[in-house]
C-alpha positions as CSV (number, residue, x, y, z in Angstrom):
1,M,36.1,-7.9,14.6
2,N,34.8,-6.7,17.9
3,F,31.3,-8.1,18.7
4,N,30.6,-6.0,21.7
5,W,27.1,-5.2,20.5
6,D,26.7,-2.0,22.6
7,E,29.6,-0.4,20.8
8,Y,27.7,-0.4,17.4
9,Y,25.7,2.6,16.2
10,F,22.8,1.1,14.4
11,P,21.4,-0.9,17.4
12,N,21.5,2.1,19.6
13,E,20.0,4.5,17.1
14,M,17.3,2.0,16.4
15,M,16.1,2.4,20.0
16,E,16.0,6.1,19.7
17,Q,13.1,6.3,17.2
18,A,10.3,7.0,19.6
19,D,12.2,9.9,21.1
20,A,13.2,11.3,17.7
21,I,9.6,11.3,16.5
22,E,8.3,12.8,19.7
23,N,11.0,15.5,19.6
24,C,10.3,16.3,16.0
25,M,6.6,16.7,16.5
26,A,7.1,18.9,19.6
27,L,9.9,21.1,18.4
28,L,9.2,21.6,14.6
29,K,5.6,22.8,14.8
30,D,6.5,26.3,13.9
31,Q,8.6,25.2,10.9
32,L,5.9,22.9,9.7
33,Q,3.3,25.7,9.9
34,K,5.7,28.0,7.9
35,V,6.1,25.4,5.2
36,A,2.4,24.7,5.0
37,A,1.6,28.5,4.8
38,A,4.1,28.8,2.0
39,G,2.4,26.0,0.1
40,R,-1.2,27.1,0.6
41,E,-1.8,27.6,-3.1
42,V,0.1,24.6,-4.4
43,K,-1.7,21.9,-6.5
44,R,1.1,19.3,-6.7
45,V,3.8,18.0,-4.4
46,Y,6.9,16.0,-5.3
47,I,8.9,14.3,-2.6
48,V,12.5,13.7,-3.8
49,G,15.4,11.9,-2.2
50,S,17.6,8.8,-2.4
51,G,17.8,5.6,-0.4
52,D,15.4,5.7,2.6
53,C,14.4,9.2,1.7
54,Y,13.1,7.9,-1.7
55,F,11.3,5.0,0.0
56,I,9.3,7.1,2.4
57,G,8.2,9.3,-0.5
58,F,5.6,6.6,-1.5
59,A,3.9,6.8,1.8
60,A,4.2,10.5,2.2
61,A,2.6,11.1,-1.3
62,H,-0.4,9.1,-0.2
63,A,-1.0,11.5,2.7
64,F,-0.7,14.6,0.6
65,R,-3.1,13.2,-2.0
66,K,-5.7,12.0,0.5
67,L,-5.6,14.7,3.2
68,A,-4.5,17.9,1.3
69,G,-6.2,17.0,-2.0
70,V,-3.1,17.7,-4.2
71,E,-1.4,15.7,-6.8
72,A,1.6,14.0,-5.2
73,A,4.4,11.6,-6.1
74,G,7.6,10.3,-4.6
75,Y,10.7,10.4,-6.8
76,E,14.2,9.0,-6.6
77,A,16.5,12.0,-6.9
78,Y,18.4,10.9,-10.0
79,D,15.1,9.9,-11.7
80,F,13.6,13.3,-10.8
81,F,16.5,15.1,-12.4
82,L,16.4,12.9,-15.5
83,M,12.6,13.1,-16.0
84,Q,12.1,16.7,-14.9
85,P,8.4,16.6,-14.3
86,P,6.3,19.8,-14.7
87,V,7.2,22.3,-12.0
88,D,5.8,25.8,-11.6
89,S,4.7,28.3,-8.9
90,E,1.8,25.9,-7.9
91,T,4.2,23.1,-7.1
92,M,5.9,22.2,-3.9
93,V,9.1,20.1,-4.2
94,V,10.3,18.5,-0.9
95,L,14.0,17.7,-1.3
96,F,15.5,15.2,1.3
97,S,19.1,15.1,2.3
98,S,20.2,14.8,5.9
99,S,23.7,16.0,5.0
100,G,22.4,18.6,2.5
101,K,25.1,17.4,0.1
102,S,23.4,14.5,-1.8
103,L,24.6,14.9,-5.4
104,Y,21.3,14.5,-7.3
105,V,19.2,16.2,-4.7
106,L,21.3,19.3,-5.3
107,K,21.1,18.9,-9.1
108,S,17.3,18.6,-8.6
109,L,17.4,21.8,-6.6
110,E,19.2,23.5,-9.5
111,F,16.4,22.3,-11.8
112,V,13.5,23.5,-9.7
113,K,14.8,26.9,-8.4
114,P,14.1,28.9,-11.5
115,S,10.5,27.7,-11.7
116,G,9.1,29.7,-8.8
117,A,8.1,26.5,-7.0
118,V,8.0,26.2,-3.2
119,V,11.2,24.3,-2.5
120,V,11.4,22.6,0.9
121,G,14.8,21.4,2.0
122,V,14.6,18.7,4.7
123,T,18.1,18.5,6.2
124,N,20.1,18.3,9.4
125,H,22.3,21.1,8.3
126,E,20.7,24.5,7.6
127,D,24.1,25.9,6.4
128,S,24.4,23.1,3.8
129,P,23.9,23.7,0.0
130,L,20.4,22.3,0.4
131,G,19.6,24.4,3.5
132,T,20.8,27.7,2.0
133,G,19.4,27.1,-1.5
134,C,15.8,26.0,-0.8
135,T,12.8,28.3,-0.3
136,V,12.0,27.0,3.2
137,P,14.3,24.8,5.2
138,L,12.9,22.1,7.5
139,V,15.8,21.6,9.8
140,T,15.8,18.2,11.5
141,T,18.6,18.5,14.0
142,T,16.3,17.2,16.7
143,T,16.7,13.7,15.3
144,G,20.5,13.9,15.7
145,V,23.2,12.8,13.2
146,S,23.2,9.2,12.1
147,K,26.5,7.5,12.4
148,S,25.6,4.5,10.2
149,F,22.7,3.6,7.9
150,P,19.6,5.7,8.7
151,T,17.0,4.5,11.2
152,K,15.5,7.4,13.2
153,T,16.1,9.8,10.4
154,S,13.9,7.7,8.2
155,T,11.0,7.2,10.6
156,S,11.0,10.7,11.9
157,G,11.4,12.0,8.4
158,L,8.2,10.2,7.3
159,A,6.4,11.4,10.5
160,L,7.4,15.0,9.5
161,M,6.0,14.5,6.0
162,Y,2.7,13.1,7.4
163,A,2.6,16.1,9.7
164,L,3.3,18.5,6.8
165,A,0.5,16.9,4.8
166,A,-1.9,17.3,7.7
167,C,-0.8,21.0,8.2
168,L,-1.2,21.6,4.5
169,A,-4.7,20.1,4.7
170,L,-5.6,22.4,7.6
171,E,-4.1,25.4,5.7
172,K,-6.3,24.6,2.7
173,G,-9.4,23.9,4.9
174,R,-9.6,20.2,3.8
175,N,-10.3,17.1,5.8
176,E,-9.7,19.1,9.0
177,Q,-10.9,16.4,11.4
178,Q,-8.7,13.7,9.9
179,A,-5.7,16.0,9.7
180,G,-6.0,17.0,13.3
181,A,-6.4,13.4,14.4
182,L,-3.3,12.4,12.5
183,L,-1.2,15.2,14.1
184,E,-2.4,14.1,17.5
185,E,-1.6,10.4,16.7
186,L,1.9,11.4,15.5
187,E,2.6,13.4,18.6
188,K,1.3,11.0,21.2
189,R,0.0,7.6,20.2
190,L,2.7,6.6,17.7
191,P,5.7,7.2,20.1
192,S,3.8,5.2,22.7
193,V,3.2,2.3,20.3
194,I,6.9,2.3,19.3
195,R,7.9,2.0,22.9
196,T,5.5,-0.9,23.3
197,I,7.3,-2.5,20.4
198,Y,10.6,-2.0,22.1
199,Q,9.3,-3.4,25.4
200,K,7.4,-6.4,24.2
201,E,7.9,-7.3,20.6
202,H,11.7,-6.9,20.5
203,Q,12.1,-9.8,22.9
204,K,9.7,-11.9,20.7
205,I,11.9,-11.2,17.7
206,R,15.0,-12.1,19.7
207,D,13.5,-15.4,21.0
208,N,12.5,-16.5,17.4
209,I,15.2,-15.0,15.2
210,K,17.0,-18.2,14.5
211,M,14.1,-19.5,12.6
212,F,14.9,-16.8,10.0
213,H,18.6,-17.6,9.7
214,G,20.2,-18.8,6.5
215,A,17.7,-17.7,3.9
216,S,18.8,-17.5,0.3
217,V,16.6,-14.4,-0.1
218,Y,14.4,-12.2,2.1
219,E,11.3,-11.0,0.4
220,F,9.3,-8.1,1.8
221,A,5.7,-7.6,0.7
222,G,3.8,-4.5,1.5
223,S,1.0,-2.7,-0.3
224,G,-0.3,0.8,-0.5
225,P,1.6,3.2,1.8
226,C,3.2,0.1,3.4
227,R,5.2,-0.5,0.3
228,S,7.5,2.0,1.9
229,A,7.9,-0.2,5.0
230,A,8.6,-3.2,2.7
231,M,11.3,-1.2,0.8
232,I,13.0,0.0,4.0
233,G,12.8,-3.5,5.6
234,A,14.5,-5.0,2.6
235,A,17.1,-2.2,2.6
236,K,18.0,-2.9,6.2
237,I,18.7,-6.6,5.4
238,I,21.3,-5.5,2.8
239,E,22.8,-2.7,5.0
240,T,23.1,-4.7,8.2
241,N,23.6,-8.2,7.0
242,N,24.7,-7.8,3.3
243,L,22.2,-10.5,2.2
244,H,20.0,-10.8,-0.8
245,M,16.6,-9.3,-0.7
246,M,13.5,-8.5,-2.8
247,N,10.5,-6.3,-2.2
248,S,7.1,-6.0,-3.9
249,N,3.5,-5.2,-3.1
250,A,1.2,-8.1,-2.3
251,E,-0.4,-8.1,-5.8
252,E,2.9,-8.4,-7.6
253,Y,3.9,-11.2,-5.2
254,M,0.8,-13.1,-6.1
255,H,1.3,-12.5,-9.9
256,L,5.0,-13.1,-10.1
257,I,7.3,-13.1,-7.0
258,G,5.7,-16.1,-5.4
259,F,6.7,-18.4,-8.3
260,S,10.4,-18.0,-7.2
261,I,10.0,-18.5,-3.4
262,K,11.4,-21.8,-2.0
263,S,11.8,-23.5,1.4
264,S,15.2,-21.7,1.8
265,D,13.5,-18.3,1.7
266,V,12.0,-15.8,4.2
267,V,8.9,-13.8,3.4
268,V,8.0,-10.7,5.4
269,V,4.4,-9.6,5.1
270,V,3.4,-6.0,6.2
271,G,-0.2,-5.2,7.2
272,N,-1.5,-1.9,5.9
273,N,-4.6,-1.2,8.0
274,I,-6.7,-0.6,4.8
275,N,-7.3,-4.1,3.5
276,D,-5.6,-7.5,4.2
277,H,-7.1,-9.7,1.4
278,R,-4.0,-10.1,-0.7
279,E,-1.7,-10.1,2.4
280,I,-3.5,-13.2,3.8
281,Q,-3.1,-14.8,0.4
282,V,0.6,-14.0,0.3
283,V,1.1,-15.6,3.7
284,Q,-0.7,-18.8,2.6
285,Y,1.1,-18.9,-0.7
286,A,4.5,-18.5,1.0
287,L,3.7,-21.2,3.6
288,D,2.6,-23.6,0.8
289,Q,6.1,-23.0,-0.7
290,R,7.6,-24.0,2.7
291,A,9.0,-20.6,3.2
292,R,9.4,-19.1,6.7
293,V,7.1,-16.1,7.2
294,L,7.2,-13.0,9.4
295,V,3.9,-11.1,9.7
296,I,4.2,-7.5,10.8
297,G,1.0,-5.9,12.1
298,D,-2.7,-6.8,11.7
299,V,-3.0,-9.5,9.0
300,G,-5.9,-12.0,9.6
301,C,-3.9,-15.2,9.0
302,D,-3.9,-18.5,11.0
303,D,-1.1,-19.6,13.3
304,H,1.5,-21.9,11.7
305,P,4.8,-23.4,12.9
306,D,6.7,-21.6,10.2
307,L,5.0,-18.2,10.9
308,L,5.9,-15.5,13.5
309,R,3.4,-12.7,14.1
310,V,4.8,-9.5,15.5
311,A,3.0,-6.3,16.7
312,P,-0.6,-7.1,15.7
313,F,-1.6,-4.1,17.8
314,L,-0.3,-1.9,15.0
315,G,-3.8,-2.4,13.6
316,E,-4.9,0.2,16.2
317,L,-3.1,2.9,14.2
318,S,-4.1,4.8,11.2
319,E,-3.1,3.8,7.6
320,Y,-0.3,6.4,7.9
321,S,1.3,5.7,11.3
322,V,1.2,1.9,10.7
323,V,3.9,2.4,8.1
324,I,6.3,3.9,10.6
325,G,5.5,1.3,13.3
326,S,6.2,-1.4,10.7
327,M,9.5,0.2,9.8
328,V,10.5,0.0,13.5
329,V,9.8,-3.7,13.6
330,S,11.8,-4.2,10.4
331,H,14.7,-2.4,11.9
332,L,14.6,-4.7,15.0
333,F,14.3,-7.8,12.8
334,A,17.4,-6.8,10.6
335,C,19.4,-5.8,13.7
336,E,18.7,-9.1,15.6
337,L,19.6,-11.1,12.4
338,A,22.9,-9.2,12.3
339,R,23.6,-9.7,16.0
340,T,23.0,-13.5,16.0
341,S,24.9,-13.9,12.7
342,F,27.9,-11.9,14.0
343,A,27.6,-9.4,11.2
344,D,28.6,-5.7,11.5
345,P,25.3,-3.7,11.3
346,D,27.1,-0.4,10.8
347,A,29.1,-0.9,7.6
348,P,29.8,-3.5,4.9
349,H,33.4,-4.4,5.0
350,H,33.5,-6.0,1.5
351,V,33.2,-2.6,-0.2
352,D,35.2,0.6,-0.1
353,L,32.5,2.6,1.7
354,K,34.5,5.8,1.8
355,K,34.8,5.7,-2.0
356,V,31.1,5.0,-2.4
357,I,30.2,8.0,-0.1
358,N,32.5,10.2,-2.1
359,L,30.6,9.2,-5.3
360,L,27.2,9.9,-3.7
361,Y,27.8,13.2,-2.1
362,T,29.3,16.6,-2.9
363,G,31.4,16.7,0.2
364,P,32.2,14.9,3.5
365,V,29.1,13.5,5.3
366,A,28.8,14.3,9.0
367,G,28.5,11.3,11.3
368,W,29.6,8.4,9.0
369,Q,32.4,6.5,10.7
370,V,34.5,5.7,7.6
């Protein structure tokens, strides 16, 4: 296998996230306003997708509930199709598929179309089945096409959902000051913070990555909206390193997961900028079990030889943007683990990836190098 790192897609796309978010915020304002206007009278929002698009639904739903004052929930696309929650003209359903061809996203589209709901298709391809079948397309070509597992499409996708929640709040005349502040943070402050992560914290991860080698399992703990960051961080360990992982919120870690942690394990704790009480306890519990611990963001724990603290300045961001910043750190961590383990971060070679993609999608997926 060729280990010229610069030739892989994931490491390069990982470093494009600040630009992708900045471009999305600058170039999709009119589309966001159009979606928000279409949803002015909605009382509930469902965010539906698979993989990373499912993970970010947890954090996005929090913003819709808190800012726009609507009921909101994130659904995995197959679950949404199976459970078929109540959908009517006062519902907005946001369907995620970069290709516009995800099988159960399209089946979910078939389910919701007759209801009169506002159906938003978030896709890179306006002429795809999702783009042409939805009520309002939110076309994300400004992020570019991912040629391996998603990175910038995930973080910019969540940024767009936060921006949509803020625009919907403004459209409804709710929490206008907070909504306006979030839009400004997404447009300016967040890309700047991500670039600081690239410039300063990336090297810190590189310098210390060997302390996290050889774990039997990588456990990611994140609570509230940052459960999304924990889920994506865990996913990247599988996708780029093909290693075992778990994820939970901090409370579940304390009640259950911590019992199984051993000295051969790595625990990654994500700060949420709302409360760090349980997160501090997770850190101490894991260290007591002799695990190696990575802390992302602002968690008030003491220094320890088996602990690495990364990007504590994420504590300066809102409870929304910190999720995205933490995802970026998780991408860097997974990528450096792959680089120093001589793993292929773009594709697992022990599975027939082309066959898997044919099962997941209704047609060829643009970008994937299989």
